[in-house]
N, C-alpha and C positions, 0 to 999 in steps of 0.2 A: 034332271038327268034324262037322257034319251033312252028309249026302250032298246034292248039288245036287238041287233040285226039278225035276220034269218041266218046269215053266214056264221055269225058267232054262235048262234043257237045250235046249228048243225055241227059246227066244230066241237062244241062242248059235248054234244051227244056222242060223237065219234070218239072223243077222248075218254068219256065215261065207259063206253063200250069196250075200248081197248084196255082200260084199267081192269074191268071185270074179267076179261079174258086172261090178262096177266095174273090176276089173283087166282085163277084156276090152273096156273102153271103153264100157260101157253105163251108163245112168243111169235111175233109177226116175222114172216120171211117174204122175200120177193123172188119170183121165179119168172124168167124170161123163156118163152117158148116160140117156136117158129109160127109165123103168121099163116095159118092154114087158108086164109082168104086170098093170099097173093098168087099171082100167075106163076111166079118162080117156084113156089111150093108145089103147086099142082103139076108143073112140068117135071120137077125132080121126083115127085111121088110116082108119076106115070113111068118115068125112065127106070126107077127102081123096081116097080111092079113088073115091068116087062123083063127085066134082068132075072128076077126071081122065077117068073113063069117059064122062061126059056132055059133055066138051069137044068142040068142033068139030075139034080137032086130035088127038083120041084115036087115030085110025088112024096118023097120022104119028108120034106119040109111041111107040106100040107097035112100029112098024117100027124106030125107033131102038133101043129096048130089045132087040128081037130081034137087031139087027145087032151090038150090043156084048156080048151074053150068050154065055157059054161053055156050050154045050149038051152038052158031053162027047162021047159016042159017037154021038149022034143024027145 
């Protein structure tokens, strides 16, 4: 009989890991998020940032962000 391949060994480890997590009451989910490395994302983020900065409510919005932000030791 041939020794198990590395692929099978890795798959078995992953399966065992998932079983342990399920035994802890966890379940896997998959989340799709925007690709922050893409040029389209960067362009859209820039456009939105400019819109917020140019808003008549920009100061009020920034005050809110500052109020809810954890600034650590500052």
